[in-house]
Structure formats: structure tokens, C-alpha cells
N, C-alpha and C positions, 0 to 999 in steps of 0.2 A: 504493500500500500504506500509506504513512504516513497519508494522508487517511482511509482505511478504518479504521485503528486508532483515529485520533482520534475519528471518528464513533462507533465502538463504545463508547469510554469515555464519551462524552457521553450515549449512550443508557443505558448502565448506571447512570450517575450519576443521570439523570432518573428511571429506574424505582426506583433505590434510595431516593431521597428520597421519591417517591410512596409506596413500600411502607412506609417508616418512619412516614409520616403515618397511613396506614391501620392500621398496627399500633397506634399510639397511640390512635386513635379507636375501635379495636375492644376495648380493654382493658375487662374486666368488673370489677364491684365487689360487695362484700358488706357489709351494714349492718344496723342495728336488731336486734341479737341479744337473745333472751330465753330464760330457763330454762323448760323444760317439765317434764312428769312424769318421774320417774326421772332418767336421765342425759341426756335429750334436750335439745338446744340448737336453737332455731329462729332463723332470720335471713332477710333479704330479699337476693336476688341477681338480677342481670340476665344470668346466664350463658346463658339461653335466648334473649336478645335484648330482653326487657323484664323489669321487676322481678316476681319470683315468690317465693312462700314456700317456704323450704327447711328441712330437718331434718337434724341431725347426731346420730347415736346413739352417738358415740364411736369408730366405725369407718367408717361409710359416710355420705356426703352424698346426699340425694335430694330431689326436688321433692315437696311435700306433696300438692298437687292440681294437675292440669293446668288452666290457666286462660287464657281469652282476655282480653286487656287487662292493665293494670298493677295490681299489688297495692301499695298505698302504705303500708298500716299493718295491724296485727293485734293481737289480745289473746288471751291464753290463760287460760281459767278454771281454777279449782283442780282440777276433775275432768278437765282435759286438753282440753276442748272449745275450738275456735278460732273466732274471728270475724275476717273480713278486710274491709278497705275497698278498693274497686277502682273504676277509671273505664274509659272506652272512648275510644280515639283521643285521649287527652290532654285530655278535656273537663272534668276536675276536678269532675264531678258525682258525688261519691262515693256508691257503693251498698254496703250492708252485707249480708254473707252469713255464715251459720254453717256451719263445716265440722266434721262429726262422723263419723269413719270414712269410709264411702262415701256419706254423706247430706249434701246441700247444701241448706240452708234459707235462703230470702231473708228478711231482717229488715226492711229499708227500702230501696226502690228509687226512690222519688220525691223530688223536691227535691234538696238537697245535705245529706249526712249526715256529721257528725264522729264518729268512733269514740270510745267512752268507756271504761267499765269494767264488769267482771263483778261481780255480787253475791258476797259471801263463800261462799254456798251453791251457786254456779255455775248457778242456775236463772233468773236475770234479767240483762239487759244494759241499762245506762244509756247513752244517747247523746243528742246534740243534732242538730236537723234544721230545715230550712226547709220542712218538709212542709206546714205550714198556709198560710203567707202568702208564701213565696218570698223573705223578707227577714230574718226573725229566727230564730236558732238556739235554738228552745225545747227544753225538757228532756222526753225521752221514756224509757220503759222497755219493753223487749221481754220477754215472759214465755214461756219455753220450754214450760211445761206447757200453756198455753192457746193457744200460737202466735199471740199478739196483741200489738199495740203500743198503749200508753196514754200520753197526755200527762200529765206530772206538774206542769209549771209553765210559764207564759209568762215568758220572759226576753228583753227586747229586745236586739237586736244580736248580736254574735258571742260564743258561749259554748262552752266545751269541758269535758266531764266528765273529771276527772283521776283520781279514786279513789273506790271504794265500799268502805267499811270497816264494822265492826260498829256504828259510831255514825252512819252515814249517808253521803250522797253529797257529794263536794266538787267544785265547779265553778269554773273561772276565767272571769270575765266581762270582756270587753275593751271599754273605752270608746274607745280608739284602739289603734294598734299598740304604743304605749309607755305606755299607761295602763290598768291592769287591777286588778281586785279579786277576792277569793275569796268564793264563796257556799257555804253549808252547807244542804243539803236533808235534813230529817229529819221523819218523821211528818207529812207534808203541809205543813210550814212551810219557807219559804226565808228564810235569814238571811244578811246580809252580815257576814263575819267581819273583814275587813281594812279597816275604815273609816279614811279618811285625808283630809288636806287637801292640795291641790296635786297635780300629776302624780306618780303612783306606779305602778310596775310590780310587781305581786304575782301570783305564779303558782306552778305545780308543787307543790301541797300534798301532803304525805305524813303519814299518821297514825302517831304514835309509840306510842299506847296511853296509858292513864291520863289521858285528857282533854287530851293535848298534840299539837299539829300543827306540823310543820316546813314551811317554804315559802321560795321565793325572793322577795326584795323589794329595792327601792332607796328605801324610805321614809326621808325626811329624810337622804338620802345621795346622793352622785354615782354610786356603783357598786352593783351587785347583790350582796347578801349572803344568808346563810341566817338566817332568823328562826324563833323558836319562839313560839307563841301558846297561851294557856290557854283552852280552849273554854268553860270555865265563867265565868271572870272577864273574858275578852277582853284581858287583859294580855299584852304581847308584849315580846320583847327579841331583839337580834341574838345569834346563836351564832357566826357568822363575819361580820366586817365589815372589808374590806380596801380598798386603793386600786386594785383591779381587779375585774372581774366574776367572780362565781361563775356558771357556766353550767348545769351539770348536777349532780345529787346523788342519792344513794340511801342508805337507812339500813337496817341489820339489827341487831336487838338494841341493843347499846350502841355500835355502830360506825357512823360516818358516812364515806361516800366522796364526794368532790366534785372538780370540775374548775375550774381558773382560766384565764381568758384572759390569757396572758402575752405581750403585744405580738403577738397573733395566734395563737401556738402554745398548745396545751393543756398545762397542768400538772395532774397527777393526784395526789391526796392521799387518805389515809384518817386518820381521827381517832378516838381513844377518847374519847367524849363526856364521861364522868364526870371524867376527868383532864385533858382537853384535849391530851393527847400526840398530836402529828401527825407523819406520815411521808410523804415524797414518793416516789412509785413511779416508777422509771426506765422511760420508754417512748420509742419513736422520736419524732422531731420531727414534729408534725402536729396535726390537730384531732380531738378525740374527739367523735363525733357521737351516741353513745348509750351508756348504761351501766346495769347492773343488778347489785346486790350481794345474794347469798343464801348462807347456810351457809358463810361464810368463803371464798366464791368470787366473783370480780369478772369480769363479762362486759362487754366494751365493743367498739365499733367505732372504728377510727382511720383517718382519711383523710390521706394524706401525698403530696406532689408526686412523690416518687421511690420510693414503695412501693406506691401504689395505695390502695384503700379496702377494708379487711379486718376480720375479726372476731378478737378476742384474748380469752384467758382468763388471769386473774392468780390464782394459787393458791400458797400456801406460799412466797411470796417470789419466784416465777418467773412471767414473762410468756411465754405460749405463743400462737403464731398458729394459729388454728383453721381459717381458710379460706385458700385460695391460688388466687385467681381467675386465669383465663387472662390472660397478658400478651402473647400472640401474638408471642413472640420478641423483644419490645422489652426492652432492658436499662435499665429504669427507674432502677436504682441509679447509672447513669452521670450522671444529671442532678444538678448541684451543688445544695447547699442554697441557698435564696433568701437574699438580703441585705436586712435591714431598714435603711432610710435615713430621714432626716428632711430636708425642704427647707423653705425660708421662702417663704410665699405672698405674694401682692400686697400684703397689709396687715400683713405682719410675723408672721402666725400660723404656727407650726410644724405641718407636716403629715407624717404617716408614710406611707411607701410601701414596697412589696416589689419588689425587682429579681430577676427569675429569668433566669439565663443558660443558654444552650444548652450541650450537652456539648462542642461543637467551636467553630470560628470563627464569630463573629457576622456576619450578613449585613444586619442592620437591627434596628429597634426597633418594637414594637407597644405602644401604651398601652392597657391593659386596664382597663375601667371596670366595677366591680361593680354589681349591681342593688340594689334596696331602695327608697329609699336607706338604710333602717334595716338595714344589713348591713355587712360588712367583708371586704376581701380578706385571706385567710389562707393559710398554706402547706399547702394541702390539695390533693388530687388532683382536677384538672379536665381531662377529656380534651382539650378544645380548647387549653387552656394547654400541656399536654404536647406536643400535635401542633405547636403554634407553636414550641416549643423544639426539637423534633426537625427542624424546617425550618430551623434555624439562626438563629432570631430571638430577641432579648432581649425579654422581656415585662416591662413596667414598670407596676405597679398601684398607683395612689395611693388612700389612704383619706381622700378629700376630706371637708370638713366636712359633717356630716349622717350620717357613718358611725357605727356602733356600736363599742363596745370602748374608747372614750376618755372615757367619762363622760356623765352626763345633760345637761350644758350643751352639750357638743360636738355631740351628736346633733340639737340644735335650731338650730344655726347656719345651716341652709339653709332654714328654714321660710318659705313664701310668698315675699315679695319678697326675702328674704335668699338665695334660690337663686342670684342673680347671683354671690355670693361663691364658691359651689361650682363654678360654671362657670369662674370666674377661677382657682380652684385647679388645674383641669385644664390650662388654658392655661399657667399659671406652671410647672407640672410639666414640660410638654413643652419649654418654653424652658430649664428647668434641666437636663433631660437632654442638650440640645444644648450648653449651656455647660460641662457637666461632661465632655463628650466621650463620654458613654455612647451618645448618638445622633449618628452622624457625618453623617447626612443626615435628611431629613424622615421622621418616624415616621408610621405609620398608627394609627388609633384604632378600638377595637372595644368593644362593650358590648351587654348584653341587658337587657330590661325597663327599669328606670330608667336602667341603664347605656346602653341604646339611646337613650333621650331625651337623656342627657348627651353621647353621641357626636354626635348631630345638632346640639345647641347648640354644642359645641366646634368642629365643622366650620364652623358659620355665623359664630361670633363671632371666630374667628381663622383664617380660611381659608388664609392664606399659610403656615402652619406644618405642614400635613398633606399627606401623600402620597396617602392614601385613607382610607376608613372602611367598617366593616362594622357595620350596625345590626340587632339581632335583637329582635323582639317589643317594640319601643319605642314611645314616645308621640310623635306628630307634632303633635297639637293638644290641649292640656290641656282645652279646653272640650268637644270631642267625646268625648275619653276619659272624662271624668267623666260625661257624659250617657249613654254607652253601656256603661260597665263594669258588671259584675254588681251588681244592686241592693244587696246587703248590703255591698258594698265601697265604695260611693261616699262614705258618711259618713266612713269611716276614712281614705280618700285625701284628702278635703277638709281634714282637719287638717294634712296635710303640704303640699299644693299650694295650698290656698286654696279658698274657697267659690264656687260658681257664682253665688250671689246677692250676696255681699259683695265678692268679689275678681275679678270677671270681667275687668276691665281688666288686672289684674296677670297673670292666667292667659293672656290674649291676648299680652301683651308677653313672657312667658316661654315661649311656644310656638314650637317650631322652624318651624311653618307661617308665622309672622310674619316670619321671617328667612330663609326658604328660598332666596331669590334670591342670598344671599351664599354658599351652598354651591357650591363649584367643584370640590372634589376628587371623584374617582370614588367611587361608593358602591354597596355591595351591601346589599340589604334582605331579611331573612329573617323569616318570620312563619308561625305555625300557624293554620290556618283555624278551629280550634275553640277559640281563645283567648277565655276569658270574663273575663280580667283586663284585657288590652289588646286589644280587638277588632281583627280583621284590617283593618277599615276604616282604621285609622291607617296601615298599610303601603300600602294602596291609594292613599290620599290623597297620601302622600309620593312614591311612584313616579310617579304621574300628573303631579304638579306639577313634579318634576325633569325628566321627559320633555318637558313643555311648554316648559321653560326651555332645552332642548337639552343638558342635563347627561348625563354618563355614569352610568347607574343600571341595576342588574341586580336584578330582583325574583324571589324564590323564595318561593312559598306552599306550605306542606305541608298537604295535605288531611286527613291522619290524625294531626295533632299539635295541641296547644294552646299554653299559655304557655311550655312547655319542650319540648325535643326529647327524647322519652322512649324512642324505639325506636333500637336500636343501628344498624340498617341506615340509618335516616335520618341519624343522627349522622355516620356515616362518609361518606355521600354529600354532605351539605350542608356539613359543616365542611371536607371536602377541597376543595370548590368555593371556600369562603371563603379558604382558605390559598393556593390557586392565584391567586385574585384579589389577595390581599395581595402575594404574591411578584412578580406581574406589575407592580404599581405601585410597590412600595417600592424597586425597583432603577432606576427611571427618574428 
């Protein structure tokens, strides 16, 4: 009898842990809210299992249109007409469709299309597309009256239409992921507005009226601020210039609303522009991912590790949550707020990291490496991170050099041959976790995309400190990656990793494929078959080589996913397997 009771408790514990993981991975999100006509609020939600467009009329939430595939973005014309961007099975080949009552009209289905902006009269839609040559996102306009698409301008590289106002179309042109300028298209002429010397990130233009334009820039400064330019003279000045990044902003009449990156968390502010009087709005800790300000109402989405990703409305001094996505019985609020820490890396440089602790007793540590690398780990809702916490694991996430959020200089400290320093940042962090007693035994390491690459390099360059690894959609060979990535991406990635022509030797030395024999820890490899950023060939090479070496490797290829796992059912299945893999090896 005692043995039976003991077995029953073990079984209940096993299924309880498994169920909490599935609850965490099943949690839905709501994001990207926008005001529609009347009282309507639109947003994106994955309640149905993939991101779809939803509407809230003040009383009832409903899907706008049943849609196969993922809706990634949308725009609402002044007359209420909606255009959506969608892909299929995660292939990121965005197609554009207009939704008007019960009529669906295809706008552009070939190439890759970036959604742009409606004309003020709602009759035309500006967008950019690789429709012509498969590489350059040229400027196009769709005319609803003639149901036709016309190319307005050839613009090499990646370009995104940001706004269409009474004075013309404003476009952000990207030289690299961190170097951009703003173009103004008017009356058949394309003009560069934000001419500059040296690397400058200028984007997100918003027309104020009276020949004035606001935009985000880090011209002549370490951090991104808000600037104003006179369209007639070209003279510009900073409106907001601080020692941290402004990330989002919107303007209505004489009021400016903006967010600041405050060591990862978002600070939300509004300012009366004529007087400069500024007020901070109290919000939960997290990351604001979208905002819009109209008629004294502020609509925004906030992602928080212990609240989920939801839509909020700020009006008359009060913040109100508009959506309440299913949490599947998981008490997210039991998760403690993450701790921001700083550690000293191998060369004396201070590196920031976030330490996420589980609600109960810790069973081990996972080092979580963000992607990008032009990105940042922030205290936002990530289903996998929450599932790891609910499994009793501490998640430790370093913002190694090359991360954003710490200034223009810091983000370039990992370029080309300097990438060795970022790899050493991770190793130093793992050793620091053990020296501080946070990790009482060997941690596992996990990462996706660039984080997947860094996971492999960490396993290879310091094999003795890791219990296991989980690599997702990562790079195994920098040379084959650059050769096979989508053609419009290669140039932009070469600025980060190095050129195939000039830096091939460095690329080879910095490739996990060169050091794969040193990887001894058990490894799980996850990849989407439709990945156009990091082709699945990278995962196949990796798994094949490790198998030949007799290493423990488990390969999972998702036939209906791309660079990210977009479908909830796949997320639950695959991440559950990843956590079981980690739990199996972290306790040995």
C-alpha cells in the first residue's frame, strides 16, 4: 500500500508538471491595436491558434474575417477599408489582400510585399515589393478604382512605406539593419530627407502639418531620439534626446506620446509639445510593442512575463485592459518579476542580464540567448521562457555585446571578427552564474536564430560547462547561410557577419561547423522547413555531422513552419519536447 501511494504521487507530480508546461505554451496573446471607425478597436490575436485580425466594438470581440494562414500586419483606411499582410506555413512571403465587408480583393501576391499606407482619400494603397526582381523592395501603389498596381519608383534594397499624408509618401530606406534614411515621394520625385554622414538610424516618420515631420533618429548621438525636420529648408533638431532609446511614438495635435527603453522595460510618457511639460503614465512592468494616440485616447499593447501580451486603453488618466487572452488556468501572476544584474566579462566590460526565477524551488538553470543579434532580452512574455519557469528552472538571459538598448557603440562590439568577444560573454556569464551560486550544477543553453548560432558556438568553445543545448533555426555554417539566405537579406547580414568575398576566412573560423567536433553535450535541433532567413539546410548539416561524430542529437523539422514557430499546436508540441529534453539532462 505505501508503495502504491508513493507511485500515485509520482504520477500526479509528473502529469502536473507536464500540464503546467502545456498551459504555459498554450497561452494566447493580443497585439498591434489600432482605432477604426466609430468606437471600433482592431488588434491581432492568436486565440484561434494563429494570428488573426480581431475587432472590439466596445462590447463584443470577434474575428474580422476567417483566414487560412497568419495575419502579420494590417492598415485601416479613413473610410474603414482594411488591408492585411499574410503568409502561409510561416514562409514570410507576405501577400496583401483588401478586406471590405464581404469582399476580399488581392492586391499583390507575388514576390515579398511590405505593407505600407493608405492615401488620405482611402482610394490608393502604397506598399513596397520584390515583385520585379526578387531582391529590391520598390515602391508601388494599388488603385482601388482601377484595380491595378503601378510602380512609382525603383529603390534598391529594403524599403518600407511609413505614411501617406497630404504632402506625399514617406518611406524608410535601410542600408543595413542599423543604418537607414527617410525618403519623400511627391509628384513623381523621390527625395532623401535625412541626409547624414556616418551610420545613422532614421525611421518612423510622422507628418505634423505645416511642413514639419517628426521621426526617430540617432544622428550624431549614441541613442535614438525624436527629431523634427522642416520639409522646406531641411533643417532639423532633436525634440527629445536622452541617454536611452526612444522606441515608439505617436502624435495628435499638440501632444506627443512616446516610449523609452529603461534597462529593458518600457517607460510610457506623453508631452505637451509647445510647453515641453511631460508626464509619465503608470503601467505594468513590461515592453510596449505598439501604440496609437487619437482624440485624447492612447491605445497600446504591452507584453509582460507575468501578465501575458494584451491590449490596453489609456483615457482620462486611467489605464484599462481591453483584451484578456486565455491563460489556460496558469497563474501567471505567481511568476516573480525578473532581476536585472550586471556581470564583468572576460575583458572587464560590464554586461547586463535578466534573471527570471520560477514560482517555486529551482531545479536548475537555463541560459537563454536572444536572437538578432541586433535585439535585446527584455521582461516580456515569451511562452517558452514561461514554460521553463513553470518547470522549475531559472532562466538567465545575458545581453551580450552586439545587443541593442545600450547605445550605438555597444551594438557594434560583435561585428565580424569581434564576434569572439560575444561568444566569450556567454561563457563568462555561465561561469559567473556558477560562482554566484545561482547555478548549482551545469546549466543548459538555448537560443533561436542568432541565439541558435551562439548556442552552438558556446557549446563548442566551452564544452565542459554545459549540461545540454537546444538550438532553434540557427546558423551552423556562416558561409552556406549567406549563400542560401533570401537574396534581399544577404547584403544586410554581411554587414554584421562579414562579406563572402572579403571575410571568408573569418566566416569559416567563426562557424560552428569548424568547431563541431568539440560539441559533446547532448543537443536538440529545431528548424522550420520553410525558413527563408536561415534555410533548413543549416539544421540538416548540423545533425548529420553530430551523428557522424557519435554525439547525442535529436533533430525536429517542422514542415509547416518557417523562421519562427507561429502555430500554437506546434509551439506546444515542440517546446514540450525541448523542456523534457532539458529536464532529462540538467539533472544528470
